[in-house]
C-alpha positions in Angstrom: 168.5 153.3 194.1 167.0 155.7 196.7 164.3 158.1 195.8 162.6 160.7 198.0 159.2 162.2 197.2 158.7 165.4 199.2 155.9 167.8 200.2 153.0 165.6 199.0 149.4 165.4 200.1 149.4 161.7 200.7 146.3 159.7 200.3 146.9 156.1 201.3 144.1 156.1 200.0 142.9 157.9 203.2 144.6 161.2 203.8 147.6 161.0 206.2 149.7 163.6 208.0 153.0 162.5 206.5 154.3 164.5 203.5 157.4 162.6 202.4 157.9 159.1 201.0 161.3 157.3 200.8 161.7 154.6 198.2 164.5 152.1 198.3 164.5 149.7 195.4 161.0 148.5 194.7 159.6 149.2 198.1 158.4 152.1 200.3 161.1 152.3 203.0 159.6 155.2 205.1 156.9 157.8 205.4 157.3 161.0 207.5 157.9 164.7 207.5 161.2 166.4 206.7 162.8 163.2 205.5 166.3 163.4 203.8 168.5 161.0 201.9 171.3 159.6 204.0 174.8 160.9 203.0 175.8 157.4 201.8 172.8 156.9 199.6 172.9 157.5 195.8 169.5 158.8 194.8 167.2 161.6 193.7 164.7 163.9 195.3 161.3 164.8 193.7 159.5 167.8 195.2 155.8 167.5 194.2 155.0 170.9 195.9 151.7 169.9 197.6 150.3 167.7 194.9 148.3 164.6 195.7 150.3 161.4 196.0 148.1 158.2 195.7 148.7 154.5 195.4 149.2 153.3 191.8 145.9 152.2 190.3 144.9 148.5 190.1 142.9 147.6 187.0 141.4 144.2 187.6 139.9 143.6 184.2 142.0 144.3 181.0 142.3 142.3 177.8 146.0 142.6 177.8 146.6 140.2 174.9 143.7 141.5 172.9 140.0 140.8 172.8 137.1 141.2 170.4 136.4 138.9 167.5 132.6 139.1 167.7 132.6 140.5 164.1 135.1 138.0 162.7 138.9 137.9 162.5 139.4 141.5 161.5 137.6 142.7 164.7 140.2 141.2 167.1 141.8 144.0 169.2 145.6 144.2 169.4 147.8 143.6 172.4 148.0 146.4 174.9 151.2 148.5 175.1 153.0 149.4 178.4 152.6 153.2 178.0 148.8 152.9 177.6 148.7 151.6 181.2 151.3 153.8 182.8 149.9 157.0 181.3 146.6 156.0 182.8 148.2 155.6 186.3 147.8 151.9 186.2 150.7 150.0 187.9 149.0 146.7 188.6 146.9 144.9 186.0 144.9 141.7 185.9 144.6 140.2 182.4 141.7 138.1 181.1 140.2 136.5 178.0 136.7 137.3 176.8 134.4 136.0 174.1 137.3 134.7 172.0 139.1 131.8 173.6 139.7 130.1 170.3 142.2 132.3 168.6 143.2 133.7 172.0 144.8 131.3 174.5 145.7 131.1 178.1 149.3 130.7 177.0 149.2 134.0 175.2 147.6 135.6 178.2 150.3 134.3 180.6 153.1 135.3 178.3 151.8 138.8 177.8 151.4 139.2 181.6 155.0 138.2 182.0 156.1 140.6 179.2 154.4 143.5 181.0 156.0 142.4 184.2 159.4 142.4 182.6 158.6 146.0 181.3 157.9 147.2 184.8 154.4 146.5 185.9 152.8 144.1 188.4 150.6 141.6 186.6 148.2 138.8 187.3 145.7 136.8 185.2 142.4 135.0 185.4 142.1 131.5 184.0 139.2 131.1 181.6 137.1 133.3 179.4 133.4 133.5 178.6 133.0 129.7 178.3 132.3 127.0 180.9 134.2 124.7 181.4 136.9 127.4 181.4 140.1 127.4 179.3 143.0 126.6 181.6 146.8 126.2 181.4 146.8 122.8 183.2 144.0 120.3 182.9 142.0 121.9 185.8 141.4 125.3 187.2 142.4 124.0 190.6 145.9 123.2 189.2 146.2 126.6 187.6 145.5 128.3 190.9 147.8 126.0 192.8 150.8 125.9 190.4 150.8 129.1 188.4 151.9 132.2 190.3 150.1 134.7 188.2 146.7 133.0 188.2 144.5 134.5 191.0 141.0 133.4 189.9 138.6 132.3 187.1 137.3 134.9 184.7 135.7 136.5 183.0 133.1 133.8 183.1 129.9 134.9 181.2 126.4 134.5 182.5 123.1 136.1 181.6 124.5 137.0 178.1 123.7 135.7 174.6 127.5 135.2 174.1 127.9 133.0 177.1 128.2 129.2 177.0 124.7 129.1 178.7 126.2 127.0 181.5 124.1 124.8 183.7 124.0 125.5 187.4 125.9 122.3 188.2 128.7 123.4 185.8 129.0 126.8 187.5 128.9 125.1 190.9 131.8 122.9 190.0 133.8 125.9 188.6 133.2 127.8 191.8 134.3 124.9 193.9 137.5 124.5 191.9 138.2 128.2 192.2 137.7 128.1 196.0 139.8 125.0 196.7 142.5 126.0 194.2 142.7 129.4 195.8 143.1 127.8 199.2 145.9 125.5 197.9 147.7 128.3 196.1 147.3 131.0 198.7 145.2 133.1 196.2 141.8 134.7 196.4 140.4 132.1 194.0 137.9 134.7 192.9 135.2 133.9 190.3 135.1 137.1 188.1 131.7 137.0 186.4 130.8 138.9 183.2 127.1 140.0 183.5 125.2 140.6 180.3 121.8 142.1 179.7 120.0 138.7 180.0 116.9 138.5 182.1 118.4 136.2 184.7 120.9 138.7 186.0 122.5 137.4 189.2 120.0 134.6 189.7 122.6 131.9 188.9 124.8 133.2 191.6 122.0 133.3 194.1 121.0 129.8 193.2 124.6 128.6 193.9 124.7 130.4 197.2 121.4 128.7 198.2 122.5 125.2 197.1 126.1 125.1 198.2 128.4 126.2 201.0 130.4 128.4 198.7 130.6 131.9 200.4 129.3 135.0 198.7 132.8 136.6 198.8 134.0 134.0 196.2 132.3 136.0 193.5 133.2 139.3 191.8 130.5 140.1 189.3 131.4 142.8 186.9 129.4 145.2 184.5 126.9 145.6 187.4 126.1 149.1 186.1 125.0 147.7 182.7 121.2 148.0 183.4 119.0 149.6 186.1 117.7 146.2 187.2 121.2 144.7 187.4 122.5 147.6 189.4 119.7 147.2 191.9 120.4 143.5 192.1 124.1 144.4 192.6 123.3 146.7 195.5 121.3 143.9 197.2 124.2 141.6 196.6 126.5 144.1 198.1 124.3 144.5 201.2 124.3 140.7 201.6 128.2 140.8 201.9 129.2 140.3 198.3 131.5 142.3 196.0 130.4 144.3 193.0 132.5 145.7 190.1 131.5 148.7 188.0 132.7 149.1 184.5 134.2 152.5 183.4 134.0 154.0 180.0 130.4 153.1 179.2 129.7 156.4 177.5 126.8 155.0 175.6 125.0 154.2 178.8 122.4 156.5 180.4 124.3 159.1 182.6 122.9 157.6 185.8 124.4 154.2 185.0 127.8 155.5 184.2 130.5 155.2 186.9 130.6 158.8 188.2 126.8 158.9 188.9 126.7 155.3 190.3 129.6 156.0 192.7 127.8 159.2 193.9 124.6 157.3 194.4 126.2 154.4 196.3 128.0 157.0 198.5 124.7 158.8 199.2 123.0 155.5 200.0 125.9 154.6 202.4 126.8 151.4 200.6 130.0 152.5 199.0 132.2 150.2 201.1 135.4 148.3 200.7 133.7 145.6 198.5 133.0 148.0 195.6 135.6 148.2 192.8 135.9 149.8 189.4 137.6 148.4 186.3 138.1 149.6 182.7 137.4 146.5 180.6 140.3 148.1 178.7 141.6 146.9 175.3 138.5 144.7 174.8 136.1 145.2 172.0 133.1 147.3 172.6 130.4 145.7 170.4 127.0 147.4 169.9 124.0 145.3 169.2 120.5 146.2 168.1 117.3 144.9 169.6 117.5 141.8 167.4 120.9 141.0 168.8 122.7 141.9 165.6 126.1 143.5 165.7 125.9 147.1 164.5 129.1 148.7 165.7 132.5 148.0 167.2 135.1 149.9 169.3 138.1 149.3 171.5 138.0 150.0 175.2 140.6 152.3 176.7 142.3 151.8 180.1 142.4 155.6 180.6 138.7 155.6 181.3 139.4 154.0 184.7 140.7 157.2 186.4 138.8 159.4 184.0 135.5 158.2 185.4 136.6 158.0 189.1 138.1 161.5 188.8 134.8 162.7 187.3 133.0 161.3 190.3 135.3 163.4 192.6 135.5 166.6 190.5 131.9 166.8 189.3 129.8 164.6 191.6 131.4 165.6 195.0 132.7 162.2 195.9 135.5 162.4 198.5 138.8 161.8 196.9 139.7 158.9 199.2 136.4 157.2 198.5 137.1 157.3 194.8 140.7 156.2 195.1 139.7 153.2 197.3 137.7 151.6 194.4 140.8 151.3 192.2 143.4 150.7 194.9 142.9 149.3 198.4 139.5 147.8 197.6 140.8 145.8 194.7 143.9 144.6 196.6 141.6 143.4 199.4 139.1 141.6 197.1 141.8 139.9 195.1 144.1 139.2 198.1 147.0 141.1 196.6 149.7 141.6 199.2 151.6 144.8 199.9 149.9 146.9 197.2 147.0 149.3 196.9 148.1 151.5 199.8 151.0 153.8 200.7 152.6 152.1 203.7 156.1 151.1 204.8 157.1 147.9 203.2 154.5 148.1 200.4 155.3 148.2 196.7 156.4 151.6 195.5 153.5 151.9 193.1 152.6 155.6 193.2 150.8 158.2 191.2 151.1 162.0 191.6 148.0 164.0 190.6 148.2 167.6 189.6 145.9 170.4 190.8 143.1 169.2 188.4 143.6 165.6 189.7 145.1 164.6 186.3 147.9 161.9 186.3 151.3 163.7 186.4 154.0 161.3 187.6 153.8 157.5 187.9 156.2 155.1 189.7 155.8 151.3 189.2 157.8 149.1 191.6 160.0 152.1 192.4 160.8 153.0 188.9 159.7 156.4 187.5 157.7 155.5 184.4 155.9 158.8 183.7 157.2 162.2 184.6 155.2 165.4 184.0 152.8 163.4 181.8 155.7 162.3 179.5 156.5 158.6 179.1 160.0 157.7 180.4 159.8 154.0 180.0 158.3 152.5 176.8 157.4 148.9 176.0 159.8 146.8 173.9 158.0 147.6 170.6 156.7 151.1 171.3 
């Protein structure tokens, strides 16, 4: 199937002079101006009339097979549906386990990732969950990374949180070494995706490992960095030292200056918003609220739609350049996680594309060359939607 998208303002995520994109099968076959379908090709033409065409969004932290459980069995969140992701502009998703790795398993996570892939998305997973040693499919994390195509790292491993396994430094060091070597053997990033809580130690365990071992700073992807003021400042120093940081969208109960739009604006103003900054949604996980005594007082479910909602807000209301915002959920994520031929609009790359309307709202979505959402209406639904 040939498809031609014409008259777009292409952000790759940087703006380019080309206006047309030719899709053949699942790949981008050409970019240019005045492109036409060859006479022998059976296909369609979509004229987007000057709208922004961006890479499909990559959400690197979603509880695809459900999360939660902190308030007992009834508080477990359900599996995510395909249209929740596509309506949000997400075409590539990385699934993870969270607090509950008892009633949720790595097998469930892998099977759900394969289901979403069958339905049209590009999917990956992390091995593990909050606990250390991590839950794995094979006996070791190294084997998971080497032998399972969808496993790209360990996560979300919890530190500085009352819900973590309170791992010893030696245990974390072993996990990081397994992730690094397994990633090398499997041709993966082998990233260690770390959940940061509000604990007083912050990133101190990571700094200790960096001082005690030869593991490079780029092996870590700490998330929820915008959880507290002190953690955010630690994260900025970590970023300056060459590390990655991941911000969590949808934190509407946070102070405004810790929410993603304001943090992106601040990072840009301080000239540290580089290609090692990413944003994720923590979508479909539980959103527990605790009081000062550590008692659970409320529960919600995270939405994947907050990913673009918050990045868009940074662009529309905070003056962040569109390309800078887009990078945090496209090219930067692909770079950090070593995802090949995605996250950018280039010849030979996956035809994962999003059209934004004049208000920068998601209008059309292609995933692997298939039109999933047209004019904000779902064309392709999941098996049980």
